PDB file of N, CA, C and O in Angstrom, chain B, residues numbered from 101:
ATOM      1  N   MET B 101       0.850  -1.225   0.040  1.00  0.00           N
ATOM      2  CA  MET B 101      -0.010  -0.010   0.061  1.00  0.00           C
ATOM      3  C   MET B 101       0.864   1.217   0.001  1.00  0.00           C
ATOM      4  O   MET B 101       0.655   2.099  -0.832  1.00  0.00           O
ATOM      5  N   ILE B 102       1.857   1.276   0.894  1.00  0.00           N
ATOM      6  CA  ILE B 102       2.701   2.474   1.045  1.00  0.00           C
ATOM      7  C   ILE B 102       3.456   2.609  -0.255  1.00  0.00           C
ATOM      8  O   ILE B 102       3.498   3.701  -0.823  1.00  0.00           O
ATOM      9  N   THR B 103       4.048   1.555  -0.742  1.00  0.00           N
ATOM     10  CA  THR B 103       4.888   1.609  -1.972  1.00  0.00           C
ATOM     11  C   THR B 103       4.000   2.108  -3.161  1.00  0.00           C
ATOM     12  O   THR B 103       4.444   2.899  -3.993  1.00  0.00           O
ATOM     13  N   LYS B 104       2.757   1.624  -3.204  1.00  0.00           N
ATOM     14  CA  LYS B 104       1.843   2.075  -4.261  1.00  0.00           C
ATOM     15  C   LYS B 104       1.653   3.610  -4.301  1.00  0.00           C
ATOM     16  O   LYS B 104       1.688   4.271  -5.340  1.00  0.00           O
ATOM     17  N   VAL B 105       1.450   4.106  -3.062  1.00  0.00           N
ATOM     18  CA  VAL B 105       1.344   5.579  -2.865  1.00  0.00           C
ATOM     19  C   VAL B 105       2.573   6.265  -3.430  1.00  0.00           C
ATOM     20  O   VAL B 105       2.545   7.174  -4.258  1.00  0.00           O
ATOM     21  N   LEU B 106       3.665   5.719  -2.882  1.00  0.00           N
ATOM     22  CA  LEU B 106       5.028   6.383  -3.218  1.00  0.00           C
ATOM     23  C   LEU B 106       5.168   6.362  -4.766  1.00  0.00           C
ATOM     24  O   LEU B 106       5.493   7.363  -5.405  1.00  0.00           O
ATOM     25  N   ASN B 107       4.918   5.224  -5.290  1.00  0.00           N
ATOM     26  CA  ASN B 107       5.080   5.119  -6.811  1.00  0.00           C
ATOM     27  C   ASN B 107       4.175   6.083  -7.646  1.00  0.00           C
ATOM     28  O   ASN B 107       4.642   6.704  -8.601  1.00  0.00           O
ATOM     29  N   SER B 108       2.948   6.184  -7.284  1.00  0.00           N
ATOM     30  CA  SER B 108       2.040   7.098  -7.900  1.00  0.00           C
ATOM     31  C   SER B 108       2.462   8.537  -7.701  1.00  0.00           C
ATOM     32  O   SER B 108       2.377   9.370  -8.603  1.00  0.00           O
ATOM     33  N   ASN B 109       2.895   8.787  -6.551  1.00  0.00           N
ATOM     34  CA  ASN B 109       3.441  10.150  -6.131  1.00  0.00           C
ATOM     35  C   ASN B 109       4.657  10.490  -6.956  1.00  0.00           C
ATOM     36  O   ASN B 109       4.790  11.622  -7.421  1.00  0.00           O
ATOM     37  N   LYS B 110       5.578   9.505  -7.156  1.00  0.00           N
ATOM     38  CA  LYS B 110       6.735   9.752  -7.944  1.00  0.00           C
ATOM     39  C   LYS B 110       6.368   9.951  -9.287  1.00  0.00           C
ATOM     40  O   LYS B 110       7.001  10.801  -9.913  1.00  0.00           O
ATOM     41  N   ALA B 111       5.413   9.294  -9.886  1.00  0.00           N
ATOM     42  CA  ALA B 111       5.024   9.464 -11.245  1.00  0.00           C
ATOM     43  C   ALA B 111       4.442  10.857 -11.427  1.00  0.00           C
ATOM     44  O   ALA B 111       4.662  11.507 -12.448  1.00  0.00           O
ATOM     45  N   GLY B 112       3.674  11.319 -10.394  1.00  0.00           N
ATOM     46  CA  GLY B 112       3.117  12.625 -10.454  1.00  0.00           C
ATOM     47  C   GLY B 112       4.186  13.727 -10.499  1.00  0.00           C
ATOM     48  O   GLY B 112       4.124  14.690 -11.263  1.00  0.00           O
ATOM     49  N   VAL B 113       5.120  13.516  -9.661  1.00  0.00           N
ATOM     50  CA  VAL B 113       6.276  14.514  -9.557  1.00  0.00           C
ATOM     51  C   VAL B 113       6.998  14.469 -10.912  1.00  0.00           C
ATOM     52  O   VAL B 113       7.240  15.566 -11.416  1.00  0.00           O
ATOM     53  N   VAL B 114       7.364  13.416 -11.549  1.00  0.00           N
ATOM     54  CA  VAL B 114       8.050  13.280 -12.743  1.00  0.00           C
ATOM     55  C   VAL B 114       7.178  13.957 -13.825  1.00  0.00           C
ATOM     56  O   VAL B 114       7.719  14.703 -14.641  1.00  0.00           O
ATOM     57  N   GLY B 115       5.859  13.726 -13.859  1.00  0.00           N
ATOM     58  CA  GLY B 115       4.967  14.248 -14.795  1.00  0.00           C
ATOM     59  C   GLY B 115       4.935  15.825 -14.689  1.00  0.00           C
ATOM     60  O   GLY B 115       4.924  16.567 -15.671  1.00  0.00           O
ATOM     61  N   ALA B 116       4.923  16.227 -13.417  1.00  0.00           N
ATOM     62  CA  ALA B 116       4.823  17.719 -13.294  1.00  0.00           C
ATOM     63  C   ALA B 116       6.103  18.336 -13.812  1.00  0.00           C
ATOM     64  O   ALA B 116       6.040  19.349 -14.507  1.00  0.00           O
ATOM     65  N   ILE B 117       7.277  17.769 -13.504  1.00  0.00           N
ATOM     66  CA  ILE B 117       8.546  18.301 -14.014  1.00  0.00           C
ATOM     67  C   ILE B 117       8.567  18.260 -15.455  1.00  0.00           C
ATOM     68  O   ILE B 117       9.001  19.244 -16.054  1.00  0.00           O
ATOM     69  N   GLU B 118       8.151  17.239 -16.098  1.00  0.00           N
ATOM     70  CA  GLU B 118       8.135  17.170 -17.599  1.00  0.00           C
ATOM     71  C   GLU B 118       7.311  18.253 -18.149  1.00  0.00           C
ATOM     72  O   GLU B 118       7.691  18.891 -19.131  1.00  0.00           O
ATOM     73  N   LEU B 119       6.118  18.501 -17.512  1.00  0.00           N
ATOM     74  CA  LEU B 119       5.135  19.579 -18.019  1.00  0.00           C
ATOM     75  C   LEU B 119       5.890  20.874 -17.936  1.00  0.00           C
ATOM     76  O   LEU B 119       5.858  21.708 -18.842  1.00  0.00           O
ATOM     77  N   MET B 120       6.598  21.023 -16.779  1.00  0.00           N
ATOM     78  CA  MET B 120       7.219  22.405 -16.540  1.00  0.00           C
ATOM     79  C   MET B 120       8.300  22.524 -17.654  1.00  0.00           C
ATOM     80  O   MET B 120       8.374  23.582 -18.280  1.00  0.00           O
ATOM     81  N   GLU B 121       9.070  21.580 -17.909  1.00  0.00           N
ATOM     82  CA  GLU B 121      10.130  21.637 -18.981  1.00  0.00           C
ATOM     83  C   GLU B 121       9.478  21.927 -20.315  1.00  0.00           C
ATOM     84  O   GLU B 121       9.939  22.803 -21.046  1.00  0.00           O
ATOM     85  N   GLN B 122       8.436  21.227 -20.643  1.00  0.00           N
ATOM     86  CA  GLN B 122       7.761  21.443 -21.917  1.00  0.00           C
ATOM     87  C   GLN B 122       7.299  22.884 -22.064  1.00  0.00           C
ATOM     88  O   GLN B 122       7.425  23.496 -23.125  1.00  0.00           O
ATOM     89  N   ASN B 123       6.761  23.408 -20.965  1.00  0.00           N
ATOM     90  CA  ASN B 123       6.212  24.778 -20.967  1.00  0.00           C
ATOM     91  C   ASN B 123       7.396  25.757 -21.197  1.00  0.00           C
ATOM     92  O   ASN B 123       7.352  26.700 -21.986  1.00  0.00           O
ATOM     93  N   TYR B 124       8.466  25.425 -20.412  1.00  0.00           N
ATOM     94  CA  TYR B 124       9.554  26.347 -20.619  1.00  0.00           C
ATOM     95  C   TYR B 124      10.148  26.292 -22.041  1.00  0.00           C
ATOM     96  O   TYR B 124      10.465  27.323 -22.634  1.00  0.00           O
ATOM     97  N   PHE B 125      10.280  25.142 -22.539  1.00  0.00           N
ATOM     98  CA  PHE B 125      10.794  24.982 -23.922  1.00  0.00           C
ATOM     99  C   PHE B 125       9.935  25.702 -24.920  1.00  0.00           C
ATOM    100  O   PHE B 125      10.445  26.409 -25.789  1.00  0.00           O
ATOM    101  N   LEU B 126       8.524  25.519 -24.799  1.00  0.00           N
ATOM    102  CA  LEU B 126       7.628  26.202 -25.729  1.00  0.00           C
ATOM    103  C   LEU B 126       7.746  27.696 -25.585  1.00  0.00           C
ATOM    104  O   LEU B 126       7.738  28.390 -26.602  1.00  0.00           O
ATOM    105  N   ARG B 127       7.855  28.236 -24.391  1.00  0.00           N
ATOM    106  CA  ARG B 127       7.954  29.665 -24.099  1.00  0.00           C
ATOM    107  C   ARG B 127       9.298  30.225 -24.746  1.00  0.00           C
ATOM    108  O   ARG B 127       9.371  31.334 -25.277  1.00  0.00           O
ATOM    109  N   PHE B 128      10.323  29.349 -24.641  1.00  0.00           N
ATOM    110  CA  PHE B 128      11.600  29.773 -25.043  1.00  0.00           C
ATOM    111  C   PHE B 128      11.587  29.851 -26.530  1.00  0.00           C
ATOM    112  O   PHE B 128      12.085  30.799 -27.137  1.00  0.00           O
ATOM    113  N   ARG B 129      10.970  28.773 -27.143  1.00  0.00           N
ATOM    114  CA  ARG B 129      10.919  28.686 -28.649  1.00  0.00           C
ATOM    115  C   ARG B 129      10.110  29.872 -29.204  1.00  0.00           C
ATOM    116  O   ARG B 129      10.495  30.422 -30.236  1.00  0.00           O
ATOM    117  N   ASP B 130       9.092  30.254 -28.612  1.00  0.00           N
ATOM    118  CA  ASP B 130       8.206  31.362 -29.023  1.00  0.00           C
ATOM    119  C   ASP B 130       8.994  32.608 -28.880  1.00  0.00           C
ATOM    120  O   ASP B 130       8.935  33.448 -29.778  1.00  0.00           O
ATOM    121  N   HIS B 131       9.694  32.792 -27.880  1.00  0.00           N
ATOM    122  CA  HIS B 131      10.529  33.949 -27.635  1.00  0.00           C
ATOM    123  C   HIS B 131      11.618  34.046 -28.745  1.00  0.00           C
ATOM    124  O   HIS B 131      11.794  35.131 -29.299  1.00  0.00           O
ATOM    125  N   SER B 132      12.324  32.999 -29.077  1.00  0.00           N
ATOM    126  CA  SER B 132      13.356  32.921 -30.108  1.00  0.00           C
ATOM    127  C   SER B 132      12.742  33.368 -31.433  1.00  0.00           C
ATOM    128  O   SER B 132      13.345  34.121 -32.198  1.00  0.00           O
ATOM    129  N   GLN B 133      11.485  32.866 -31.688  1.00  0.00           N
ATOM    130  CA  GLN B 133      10.912  33.114 -32.967  1.00  0.00           C
ATOM    131  C   GLN B 133      10.645  34.597 -33.070  1.00  0.00           C
ATOM    132  O   GLN B 133      10.883  35.206 -34.113  1.00  0.00           O
ATOM    133  N   LYS B 134      10.142  35.191 -31.971  1.00  0.00           N
ATOM    134  CA  LYS B 134       9.930  36.696 -31.947  1.00  0.00           C
ATOM    135  C   LYS B 134      11.138  37.409 -32.221  1.00  0.00           C
ATOM    136  O   LYS B 134      11.146  38.366 -32.995  1.00  0.00           O
ATOM    137  N   VAL B 135      12.236  36.966 -31.586  1.00  0.00           N
ATOM    138  CA  VAL B 135      13.553  37.711 -31.732  1.00  0.00           C
ATOM    139  C   VAL B 135      13.984  37.607 -33.178  1.00  0.00           C
ATOM    140  O   VAL B 135      14.404  38.609 -33.757  1.00  0.00           O
ATOM    141  N   LEU B 136      13.898  36.428 -33.787  1.00  0.00           N
ATOM    142  CA  LEU B 136      14.277  36.202 -35.230  1.00  0.00           C
ATOM    143  C   LEU B 136      13.320  37.070 -36.127  1.00  0.00           C
ATOM    144  O   LEU B 136      13.778  37.579 -37.150  1.00  0.00           O
ATOM    145  N   ASP B 137      12.144  37.235 -35.810  1.00  0.00           N
ATOM    146  CA  ASP B 137      11.269  38.026 -36.785  1.00  0.00           C
ATOM    147  C   ASP B 137      11.633  39.517 -36.531  1.00  0.00           C
ATOM    148  O   ASP B 137      11.081  40.406 -37.179  1.00  0.00           O
TER     149      ASP B 137
END
């Protein structure tokens, strides 16, 4: 039971970090395109 909770929590944390990195990358890409234009 405890390991199950830990595993799902770990997946949630990893998912959140991946989402943050994706958002950062998209924002960075948009910014670069504006600079290039």
